[in-house]
KEKE-3310 file (N, C-alpha, C; in steps of 0.2 Angstrom, whole numbers, plus 5000, padded with zeros to 4 digits):
npx = (4796:4803:4804:4804:4799:4785:4769:4761:4757:4758:4772:4783:4787:4784:4773:4769:4765:4771:4780:4787:4802:4809:4803:4800:4799:4805:4813:4815:4818:4804:4801:4796:4791:4795:4807:4816:4831:4841:4838:4839:4854:4861:4854:4863:4877:4872:4873:4884:4893:4889:4894:4906:4909:4908:4916:4927:4928:4928:4937:4947:4944:4947:4962:4968:4963:4963:4953:4946:4934:4929:4925:4913:4906:4902:4895:4883:4885:4883:4880:4885:4898:4907:4903:4912:4917:4916:4921:4934:4938:4934:4949:4956:4956:4962:4975:4982:4977:4988:5000:5003:5001:5011:5021:5026:5033:5029:5034:5047:5050:5048:5059:5069:5066:5070:5083:5090:5086:5092:5108:5109:5106:5118:5129:5127:5129:5144:5146:5145:5155:5166:5167:5170:5183:5188:5186:5197:5199:5210:5218:5223:5238:5235:5228:5230:5228:5213:5209:5211:5203:5191:5193:5194:5179:5171:5172:5169:5156:5154:5147:5144:5152:5161:5151:5141:5126:5119:5111:5098:5087:5070:5075:5088:5094:5103:5108:5115:5115:5103:5108:5116:5110:5101:5109:5114:5104:5101:5110:5107:5098:5082:5071:5079:5079:5075:5058:5052:5044:5053:5062:5053:5053:5065:5067:5056:5061:5074:5072:5066:5075:5082:5076:5073:5081:5093:5088:5075:5070:5067:5059:5047:5042:5040:5032:5021:5020:5011:5000:4997:4993:4980:4973:4978:4977:4959:4960:4967:4962:4948:4957:4966:4955:4951:4963:4964:4952:4955:4963:4956:4941:4931:4916:4912:4913:4910:4916:4909:4913:4928:4931:4926:4935:4947:4942:4944:4955:4965:4963:4967:4980:4983:4983:4989:5001:4998:5000:5015:5019:5014:5022:5036:5037:5038:5048:5062:5071:5070:5063:5069:5069:5054:5051:5054:5049:5034:5028:5035:5023:5012:5012:5014:5002:4992:4994:4988:4976:4968:4970:4962:4951:4947:4949:4960:4975:4991:5003:4997:4990:5001:5010:4999:5000:5012:5011:5002:5009:5017:5012:5005:5013:5018:5007:5008:5022:5018:5010:5016:5028:5021:5017:5030:5035:5025:5028:5038:5033)
npy = (5087:5088:5102:5100:5089:5082:5080:5071:5052:5045:5036:5046:5043:5029:5025:5020:5015:5026:5026:5034:5045:5038:5030:5013:5003:5009:5015:5030:5048:5056:5070:5086:5094:5105:5113:5125:5134:5135:5122:5113:5114:5109:5097:5092:5093:5082:5072:5073:5073:5059:5050:5053:5048:5034:5030:5032:5024:5015:5011:5013:5003:4994:4993:4994:4983:4969:4957:4961:4968:4960:4949:4952:4957:4946:4940:4949:4959:4978:4988:5002:5000:5004:4998:4983:4984:4996:5000:4998:5002:5018:5017:5013:5019:5034:5028:5026:5038:5048:5044:5044:5056:5063:5055:5056:5053:5052:5062:5062:5051:5056:5068:5059:5053:5062:5065:5054:5054:5066:5061:5049:5058:5066:5058:5052:5062:5062:5049:5052:5062:5053:5044:5055:5057:5042:5040:5044:5054:5066:5081:5099:5109:5112:5100:5091:5099:5102:5090:5087:5097:5089:5080:5087:5089:5078:5074:5080:5083:5066:5066:5052:5040:5026:5022:5009:4999:4994:4986:4975:4964:4952:4936:4935:4943:4952:4970:4970:4957:4957:4968:4956:4946:4953:4958:4947:4942:4951:4948:4937:4929:4932:4924:4914:4921:4920:4916:4917:4917:4924:4930:4939:4949:4951:4961:4972:4974:4981:4991:4997:5000:5009:5018:5026:5024:5018:5027:5030:5018:5011:5021:5021:5006:5007:5018:5010:5000:5007:5009:4998:4991:4995:4987:4973:4970:4970:4957:4951:4948:4939:4929:4927:4924:4913:4906:4906:4898:4885:4886:4882:4876:4870:4867:4872:4888:4900:4904:4916:4922:4920:4929:4944:4943:4944:4959:4964:4964:4967:4980:4986:4982:4992:5002:5002:5004:5018:5026:5025:5028:5042:5047:5043:5057:5065:5060:5058:5050:5038:5033:5022:5011:5009:5004:4989:4986:4991:4979:4971:4972:4969:4958:4953:4956:4949:4939:4939:4945:4933:4924:4928:4930:4916:4905:4897:4890:4896:4892:4883:4894:4903:4893:4894:4905:4906:4898:4905:4918:4910:4908:4917:4925:4920:4922:4935:4938:4931:4942:4949:4949:4949:4961:4967:4964:4968:4983:4986:4989)
npz = (5141:5125:5114:5101:5097:5089:5093:5090:5086:5076:5067:5055:5044:5042:5047:5057:5074:5088:5103:5111:5107:5097:5082:5085:5073:5060:5066:5066:5075:5081:5075:5072:5057:5052:5057:5069:5064:5075:5083:5071:5069:5084:5082:5073:5077:5090:5083:5077:5088:5093:5081:5084:5097:5095:5086:5092:5102:5097:5090:5101:5108:5100:5096:5107:5116:5108:5099:5105:5100:5091:5097:5105:5095:5089:5098:5096:5102:5096:5093:5100:5092:5076:5060:5052:5043:5038:5046:5043:5028:5032:5041:5032:5022:5029:5030:5020:5011:5022:5020:5005:5003:5006:5003:4990:4976:4966:4960:4962:4955:4944:4940:4941:4929:4920:4924:4920:4906:4904:4906:4896:4886:4887:4887:4872:4865:4871:4864:4848:4849:4851:4839:4829:4833:4830:4819:4809:4803:4795:4803:4802:4803:4818:4821:4834:4845:4840:4844:4859:4862:4860:4865:4879:4878:4879:4892:4901:4893:4893:4908:4915:4911:4911:4919:4927:4930:4942:4946:4954:4950:4951:4955:4957:4944:4936:4932:4920:4916:4910:4900:4892:4888:4880:4872:4866:4860:4850:4840:4836:4819:4817:4815:4826:4837:4856:4861:4869:4890:4897:4889:4885:4897:4902:4892:4894:4908:4904:4898:4905:4915:4910:4903:4915:4927:4939:4950:4949:4944:4959:4964:4956:4958:4974:4970:4963:4975:4984:4977:4975:4986:4995:4982:4982:4997:4997:4992:5000:5010:5012:5008:5022:5030:5026:5027:5041:5044:5041:5050:5062:5071:5060:5061:5075:5069:5059:5040:5039:5052:5054:5045:5051:5059:5051:5047:5057:5062:5050:5050:5063:5061:5050:5055:5065:5060:5051:5064:5068:5053:5054:5064:5060:5052:5058:5064:5054:5059:5066:5055:5048:5059:5062:5054:5053:5070:5068:5060:5070:5082:5076:5074:5088:5089:5083:5090:5101:5100:5092:5103:5113:5106:5102:5113:5114:5120:5126:5120:5109:5105:5099:5093:5082:5075:5070:5059:5054:5050:5042:5032:5027:5024:5013:5003:5003:4997:4983:4980:4978:4970:4961:4958:4955:4945:4936:4937:4929:4916)
capx = (4794:4808:4799:4803:4795:4778:4763:4755:4762:4762:4779:4781:4793:4782:4764:4770:4762:4777:4777:4791:4805:4811:4801:4803:4799:4811:4819:4815:4812:4796:4802:4791:4793:4799:4813:4823:4840:4844:4836:4845:4861:4858:4854:4869:4883:4871:4873:4893:4897:4887:4897:4912:4912:4906:4923:4933:4926:4929:4946:4951:4944:4953:4971:4971:4961:4963:4950:4937:4929:4926:4920:4907:4901:4902:4889:4876:4884:4885:4875:4890:4903:4907:4903:4920:4917:4915:4929:4941:4938:4939:4954:4961:4959:4966:4980:4984:4978:4993:5004:5003:5002:5017:5029:5031:5038:5028:5037:5054:5049:5048:5063:5072:5066:5072:5091:5091:5086:5100:5115:5109:5109:5127:5131:5125:5133:5150:5150:5148:5163:5171:5169:5174:5190:5193:5187:5203:5199:5216:5214:5229:5245:5232:5226:5230:5223:5206:5208:5212:5199:5184:5193:5192:5170:5169:5176:5166:5147:5148:5147:5142:5157:5163:5147:5138:5120:5124:5103:5097:5080:5069:5078:5095:5096:5107:5107:5121:5113:5100:5111:5124:5106:5098:5115:5118:5096:5102:5117:5107:5092:5076:5069:5080:5079:5070:5051:5047:5041:5059:5065:5048:5050:5069:5065:5054:5065:5077:5068:5063:5081:5085:5072:5070:5087:5091:5084:5068:5067:5065:5055:5040:5039:5039:5024:5017:5017:5009:4994:4994:4993:4973:4969:4981:4973:4953:4963:4972:4956:4946:4961:4967:4949:4951:4968:4959:4946:4962:4968:4954:4936:4926:4909:4909:4915:4908:4918:4910:4916:4931:4930:4923:4941:4951:4946:4948:4962:4968:4961:4970:4984:4984:4980:4998:5005:4996:5003:5022:5018:5019:5030:5042:5036:5040:5054:5066:5077:5066:5061:5074:5068:5048:5045:5055:5046:5027:5027:5032:5019:5007:5012:5012:4992:4990:4993:4983:4967:4968:4970:4955:4945:4946:4952:4962:4981:4996:5006:4996:4991:5008:5010:4995:5003:5019:5010:4997:5011:5022:5008:5001:5018:5019:5000:5011:5027:5016:5009:5024:5032:5015:5018:5037:5034:5020:5030:5041:5027)
capy = (5087:5091:5107:5100:5081:5079:5077:5063:5045:5040:5039:5051:5037:5019:5026:5014:5021:5027:5028:5037:5047:5037:5023:5005:5001:5011:5021:5037:5052:5058:5076:5091:5094:5110:5115:5130:5133:5132:5116:5108:5113:5106:5091:5090:5091:5078:5066:5073:5072:5054:5047:5054:5045:5027:5030:5035:5020:5009:5011:5013:4994:4991:4996:4990:4978:4963:4952:4960:4969:4951:4944:4960:4958:4942:4941:4954:4968:4980:4996:5005:5001:5004:4991:4982:4985:5004:5006:4997:5005:5024:5017:5013:5026:5037:5026:5029:5046:5048:5039:5047:5065:5063:5052:5061:5046:5050:5070:5060:5045:5062:5069:5054:5051:5068:5066:5049:5057:5070:5058:5047:5065:5067:5051:5051:5067:5059:5043:5053:5066:5049:5042:5063:5056:5038:5041:5043:5061:5070:5089:5103:5108:5111:5094:5089:5107:5101:5084:5091:5100:5085:5076:5090:5091:5073:5071:5087:5080:5062:5063:5041:5036:5018:5018:5002:5000:4989:4987:4969:4960:4948:4930:4939:4945:4962:4975:4965:4949:4959:4968:4953:4945:4959:4960:4939:4939:4954:4948:4929:4930:4935:4915:4912:4921:4916:4922:4914:4923:4926:4936:4946:4950:4956:4967:4977:4977:4982:4994:5002:5003:5014:5023:5027:5024:5015:5029:5030:5014:5010:5024:5018:5001:5009:5022:5006:4998:5011:5011:4992:4988:4991:4981:4967:4970:4966:4949:4945:4947:4933:4924:4927:4923:4905:4901:4905:4894:4881:4882:4883:4872:4873:4864:4878:4896:4897:4907:4924:4926:4924:4937:4948:4945:4947:4964:4970:4962:4970:4988:4989:4983:4997:5009:5005:5012:5025:5027:5022:5035:5050:5046:5044:5060:5070:5059:5055:5047:5032:5026:5015:5007:5010:4999:4981:4987:4992:4971:4966:4972:4969:4951:4952:4959:4945:4933:4942:4944:4925:4920:4930:4929:4907:4906:4892:4891:4902:4890:4884:4901:4903:4890:4895:4910:4905:4895:4909:4920:4909:4905:4923:4929:4917:4926:4945:4940:4932:4947:4959:4949:4952:4969:4971:4962:4973:4989:4989:4988)
capz = (5134:5121:5111:5093:5095:5087:5098:5084:5088:5070:5062:5047:5039:5041:5050:5066:5083:5090:5109:5115:5106:5090:5081:5086:5067:5058:5069:5063:5077:5077:5076:5068:5049:5050:5064:5068:5062:5081:5082:5067:5073:5089:5080:5067:5082:5091:5077:5075:5095:5095:5079:5084:5103:5094:5082:5096:5107:5093:5086:5107:5111:5094:5099:5118:5118:5105:5099:5110:5097:5085:5104:5106:5087:5087:5103:5091:5105:5089:5092:5101:5089:5069:5056:5054:5036:5038:5049:5038:5024:5034:5044:5027:5019:5031:5030:5011:5011:5023:5017:4997:5003:5011:5001:4985:4974:4957:4958:4963:4947:4936:4942:4939:4921:4919:4925:4916:4898:4902:4907:4890:4880:4885:4884:4866:4861:4869:4860:4843:4848:4849:4835:4824:4835:4831:4810:4805:4800:4799:4803:4800:4808:4824:4823:4840:4849:4841:4848:4862:4863:4859:4872:4886:4879:4882:4898:4904:4894:4897:4916:4919:4906:4914:4927:4926:4934:4951:4947:4955:4950:4955:4955:4955:4938:4939:4925:4919:4912:4904:4894:4889:4886:4875:4864:4863:4857:4843:4837:4831:4816:4819:4818:4831:4844:4860:4862:4878:4893:4901:4884:4884:4904:4901:4888:4897:4913:4903:4893:4910:4917:4902:4904:4924:4930:4943:4956:4945:4944:4964:4967:4954:4960:4978:4972:4963:4980:4988:4976:4973:4992:4993:4978:4987:5005:4997:4992:5007:5018:5015:5011:5027:5035:5026:5033:5049:5044:5043:5059:5066:5073:5055:5065:5079:5069:5052:5036:5040:5058:5050:5041:5054:5064:5050:5046:5063:5065:5046:5051:5070:5059:5048:5062:5069:5052:5050:5068:5066:5049:5058:5072:5057:5046:5062:5066:5052:5059:5069:5050:5048:5064:5065:5048:5059:5074:5067:5062:5076:5086:5071:5077:5094:5092:5082:5094:5107:5095:5091:5112:5115:5100:5099:5119:5115:5127:5126:5117:5105:5101:5097:5084:5076:5077:5065:5053:5048:5048:5036:5025:5027:5021:5006:5002:5004:4994:4980:4976:4978:4967:4955:4959:4955:4939:4933:4941:4924:4910)
cpx = (4801:4804:4797:4802:4785:4774:4762:4763:4762:4765:4775:4781:4786:4775:4763:4767:4772:4774:4781:4792:4808:4804:4802:4802:4805:4814:4820:4814:4808:4797:4797:4796:4798:4802:4816:4829:4842:4841:4840:4852:4862:4859:4859:4873:4879:4873:4881:4895:4893:4893:4903:4914:4910:4913:4927:4934:4930:4936:4947:4951:4950:4960:4970:4969:4958:4959:4943:4934:4925:4924:4912:4902:4898:4895:4882:4877:4887:4883:4881:4895:4900:4908:4912:4920:4919:4920:4936:4944:4939:4947:4960:4963:4962:4973:4984:4983:4985:5000:5006:5004:5010:5024:5033:5036:5036:5032:5046:5052:5051:5055:5069:5068:5070:5080:5095:5090:5090:5108:5114:5109:5114:5130:5131:5130:5141:5151:5149:5155:5169:5172:5171:5183:5196:5187:5193:5205:5205:5213:5221:5234:5241:5226:5222:5227:5214:5204:5210:5208:5191:5186:5190:5182:5169:5170:5171:5157:5146:5151:5146:5148:5160:5153:5142:5130:5120:5115:5101:5090:5078:5075:5085:5097:5098:5103:5110:5120:5106:5103:5112:5117:5104:5104:5115:5112:5097:5106:5111:5099:5087:5071:5072:5083:5074:5066:5047:5046:5048:5060:5058:5048:5056:5072:5063:5057:5072:5077:5066:5070:5084:5082:5071:5078:5087:5086:5074:5066:5062:5060:5048:5040:5039:5032:5020:5015:5014:5001:4992:4994:4984:4972:4971:4977:4964:4955:4964:4965:4952:4949:4965:4961:4951:4956:4964:4954:4949:4962:4962:4946:4929:4918:4909:4911:4914:4912:4918:4915:4923:4933:4929:4932:4947:4949:4946:4955:4967:4971:4965:4979:4988:4984:4986:5002:5005:5001:5011:5023:5020:5021:5035:5041:5038:5047:5058:5068:5077:5063:5062:5070:5060:5046:5045:5047:5036:5026:5029:5027:5012:5006:5011:5004:4989:4990:4988:4976:4966:4967:4964:4951:4941:4947:4955:4969:4984:4998:5002:4993:4997:5011:5006:4996:5008:5016:5006:5002:5016:5019:5007:5007:5019:5016:5005:5017:5024:5017:5014:5028:5027:5017:5023:5038:5031:5023:5035:5038:5024)
cpy = (5088:5099:5106:5092:5083:5076:5072:5061:5044:5042:5040:5046:5030:5021:5022:5019:5020:5031:5033:5041:5044:5027:5017:5000:5002:5014:5026:5041:5055:5067:5082:5092:5098:5114:5119:5130:5132:5125:5108:5109:5111:5097:5090:5089:5086:5071:5066:5069:5062:5049:5048:5049:5037:5027:5028:5030:5014:5005:5011:5006:4992:4990:4993:4986:4970:4959:4953:4962:4963:4947:4947:4957:4950:4937:4946:4961:4973:4986:5002:5005:5002:4999:4988:4983:4995:5006:5003:5000:5014:5022:5016:5019:5031:5037:5030:5035:5049:5047:5043:5052:5067:5061:5055:5058:5049:5058:5066:5054:5052:5065:5065:5052:5058:5068:5058:5050:5063:5068:5055:5052:5065:5063:5049:5055:5065:5055:5047:5058:5060:5047:5047:5059:5048:5035:5039:5049:5062:5080:5093:5103:5109:5107:5092:5094:5103:5095:5083:5093:5094:5081:5079:5089:5086:5072:5075:5083:5073:5061:5054:5038:5032:5022:5014:4999:4994:4988:4978:4967:4957:4939:4932:4940:4951:4966:4972:4960:4952:4962:4965:4947:4947:4959:4952:4938:4946:4951:4938:4932:4929:4927:4912:4913:4919:4920:4918:4922:4925:4932:4942:4949:4955:4959:4972:4979:4979:4992:5001:5006:5010:5019:5027:5028:5019:5018:5029:5025:5011:5014:5023:5013:5003:5009:5017:5002:5002:5012:5004:4990:4988:4988:4976:4966:4967:4960:4947:4946:4944:4927:4923:4924:4917:4903:4899:4898:4884:4877:4880:4876:4875:4873:4873:4885:4892:4902:4916:4926:4926:4929:4943:4948:4945:4954:4967:4968:4966:4979:4991:4989:4992:5007:5008:5009:5012:5028:5031:5026:5043:5052:5048:5052:5067:5069:5053:5049:5039:5030:5022:5010:5007:5003:4991:4983:4987:4981:4968:4967:4969:4960:4947:4951:4951:4938:4935:4942:4937:4921:4921:4928:4920:4906:4899:4893:4895:4898:4885:4886:4902:4899:4890:4901:4913:4903:4898:4915:4920:4909:4911:4928:4925:4921:4932:4945:4939:4937:4953:4954:4951:4957:4972:4969:4967:4978:4990:4988:4992)
cpz = (5129:5119:5101:5092:5094:5095:5097:5085:5081:5067:5054:5041:5034:5043:5056:5071:5086:5096:5111:5109:5097:5089:5080:5079:5063:5061:5070:5072:5076:5080:5073:5063:5048:5057:5062:5070:5071:5082:5077:5069:5079:5087:5077:5075:5087:5087:5078:5082:5095:5088:5079:5092:5099:5090:5089:5103:5105:5091:5094:5109:5106:5094:5103:5118:5109:5104:5105:5106:5091:5090:5104:5099:5086:5092:5102:5097:5100:5089:5094:5099:5082:5066:5055:5048:5034:5041:5047:5032:5027:5036:5037:5024:5023:5033:5023:5009:5016:5017:5007:4999:5005:5007:4994:4980:4967:4954:4956:4958:4941:4933:4940:4933:4917:4916:4922:4908:4899:4901:4899:4885:4881:4884:4875:4860:4862:4865:4851:4844:4849:4842:4827:4829:4832:4822:4806:4803:4802:4797:4801:4805:4817:4827:4831:4845:4846:4844:4856:4868:4865:4866:4878:4887:4881:4888:4902:4901:4897:4906:4922:4913:4913:4920:4923:4931:4940:4950:4949:4952:4953:4951:4955:4951:4941:4931:4920:4914:4910:4897:4888:4887:4879:4869:4861:4858:4851:4840:4833:4826:4819:4822:4823:4837:4847:4862:4867:4884:4896:4894:4883:4893:4902:4895:4890:4904:4910:4898:4900:4913:4913:4902:4911:4926:4936:4950:4955:4943:4950:4965:4962:4955:4968:4976:4969:4967:4983:4985:4973:4979:4993:4989:4982:4993:5003:4994:4993:5011:5020:5016:5016:5031:5034:5028:5039:5049:5044:5045:5064:5069:5066:5059:5069:5075:5060:5046:5039:5046:5061:5048:5044:5057:5060:5048:5051:5063:5058:5047:5058:5066:5054:5051:5064:5065:5053:5057:5068:5059:5051:5063:5066:5051:5050:5066:5062:5055:5064:5063:5053:5052:5066:5060:5054:5064:5073:5065:5063:5080:5079:5074:5082:5092:5090:5084:5102:5105:5097:5099:5113:5114:5099:5105:5120:5117:5123:5118:5109:5100:5095:5092:5077:5072:5070:5059:5051:5046:5044:5030:5022:5023:5016:5003:4996:4999:4985:4977:4978:4971:4959:4953:4955:4948:4934:4934:4934:4915:4908)
residu = (MET:ASN:PRO:HIS:LEU:ARG:GLU:GLU:LYS:ASN:CYS:LEU:ASN:CYS:GLY:ALA:TYR:VAL:GLU:GLU:ARG:TYR:CYS:THR:HIS:CYS:GLY:GLN:GLU:ASN:ILE:GLU:ILE:LYS:GLU:SER:PHE:ARG:HIS:LEU:ILE:SER:HIS:PHE:PHE:SER:ASP:LEU:THR:HIS:TYR:ASP:SER:LYS:LEU:PHE:THR:THR:LEU:LYS:ASP:LEU:LEU:PHE:LYS:PRO:GLY:TYR:LEU:THR:ASN:GLU:TYR:LEU:ALA:GLY:LYS:ARG:ALA:ASN:TYR:LEU:HIS:PRO:ILE:ARG:MET:TYR:VAL:PHE:VAL:SER:PHE:LEU:TYR:PHE:LEU:VAL:THR:LEU:SER:PHE:ASN:GLY:LEU:GLU:ASN:LYS:THR:GLU:GLU:ALA:ILE:ALA:GLN:THR:ALA:ALA:LYS:ASN:THR:ARG:ARG:GLN:ILE:ALA:ASP:SER:LEU:ARG:ASN:MET:LEU:SER:SER:GLY:GLU:ARG:TYR:SER:SER:ASN:GLY:LYS:ILE:LYS:ASP:SER:VAL:ILE:LYS:ASN:ILE:ILE:GLY:LYS:VAL:ASP:THR:SER:SER:GLY:HIS:LYS:PHE:ASP:PHE:THR:PHE:LEU:PHE:SER:VAL:ASN:TYR:GLN:ASP:LEU:VAL:ALA:PHE:ASP:SER:ALA:GLN:ARG:LEU:LEU:PRO:GLU:GLN:LYS:ARG:GLU:LYS:GLY:LEU:LYS:SER:TRP:MET:TYR:HIS:HIS:TRP:LEU:ASN:SER:ILE:ASN:LEU:TYR:GLY:LYS:LYS:GLY:THR:ILE:PHE:ARG:VAL:MET:ASP:ARG:THR:GLU:HIS:PHE:ILE:PRO:LYS:LEU:MET:PHE:ILE:LEU:LEU:PRO:LEU:PHE:ALA:LEU:LEU:LEU:LYS:LEU:PHE:TYR:ASN:ARG:LYS:LYS:TYR:PHE:TYR:SER:ASP:HIS:VAL:ILE:PHE:SER:LEU:HIS:PHE:HIS:THR:ALA:VAL:PHE:LEU:ILE:PHE:LEU:ILE:PHE:SER:ILE:ILE:SER:LEU:PHE:PHE:PRO:ALA:PHE:ALA:LYS:ASP:ALA:GLN:ASP:PHE:GLU:PHE:LEU:LEU:ALA:ILE:ILE:TYR:LEU:GLY:MET:ALA:LEU:ARG:ARG:THR:TYR:GLY:GLN:SER:SER:PHE:ILE:THR:ILE:MET:LYS:VAL:ILE:GLY:LEU:THR:PHE:LEU:TYR:SER:ILE:LEU:ILE:LEU:ALA:GLY:TYR:ILE:VAL:LEU:VAL:ILE:SER:SER:PHE:PHE)
# end
C-alpha cells in the first residue's frame, strides 16, 4: 500500500465511500492531509508527467491522424486526450506568442513613422526655400551666389523630391486617386463637398499614408492582422461549423459535432502554421515558399479529416473540400477587408 494513502475509506471531499485510491463519486485521491515534502514533489511530477503525456498524445494524433480525435471524442473516448477547447486555446496562444514575439512589427511601424515625419519636415523646409527663390526678391551683386547656395540646400534637404507613392488600397484605389479626390473636394464650397462613406474612407486613408508612409502603413496593416486574427478566429470557428452543417446530414450530426471538428481542424492548422513559423525563423530563405506550402497542407489535412470523420467517398469529400474552401475563403476575405479598412483609422 502506498504509505501516504489514508487508511480511512471516507472521502474527505464529498464523504462518499472510497474502495481504492480514488473516490468514484468526485475523483479526489484519498491521501493523507499532511504529506512529506518528498511526497509533494513526487505528486507534482506525477501530475506533470501525466499532463505532458496527454498533451503529447493529443497533438501527435491530431497532427498525424486527421479526423481521428474527432471520432474518438464523438465516440466518448475522451480521458486520454485534452479537451478540444483547451487544446485550441493552448495551441493558438502558443502560435500567436511565437509570431508576435519575433515579427517586431510595432518597432518597424514606429521607425517608419519617424522616417516619414523626417521626410515631411525636410519637404516643408525645401518648399519654404523654393518660395524664397520664386518670391521675386532681389539681392545684391552676389544674389546669384545666394540662389545657387539655396538650390544646393534644397537638393540636399528634399531627398523625396519628385517621389510619388505607388501604394494601392482596396478596390484598386491608389494614392494618386486619394490626392486627386482630396484636392477636388477642397476646391468646392463646404456645402457641395461629398459627405458619404467614400469621402470619409478616402480622407482617413490619405491621412494614414501621409502619417505612416508606405512602409509604415504596410507594417501597421500587418501588425493589425496579427492581433486581429485571434478575434476573427473566434467568429470563424462557429461559422465553419455552420458550413459543415450545410454540407453534411443534419439528422445524423448535431451542430455541436461540427463544432468539435472545427476546433480540431483549426487547432491542427495553427499547429502547422506554428511549425512553419519556427522553421522560417531559422531558415529565412524558406519563408517565402512556406506560406503557400502551409496553406496547401491545411487543405490536404481538411480533406483527410473530413474523409475519416464523416466517412464519405473520396470523390464526394474532394467536392466538399472545394466547396468549403471557397465559402470559407469568402468569409476570411470579408474579415480581412474589414481589417484593412479599420487599420487606417
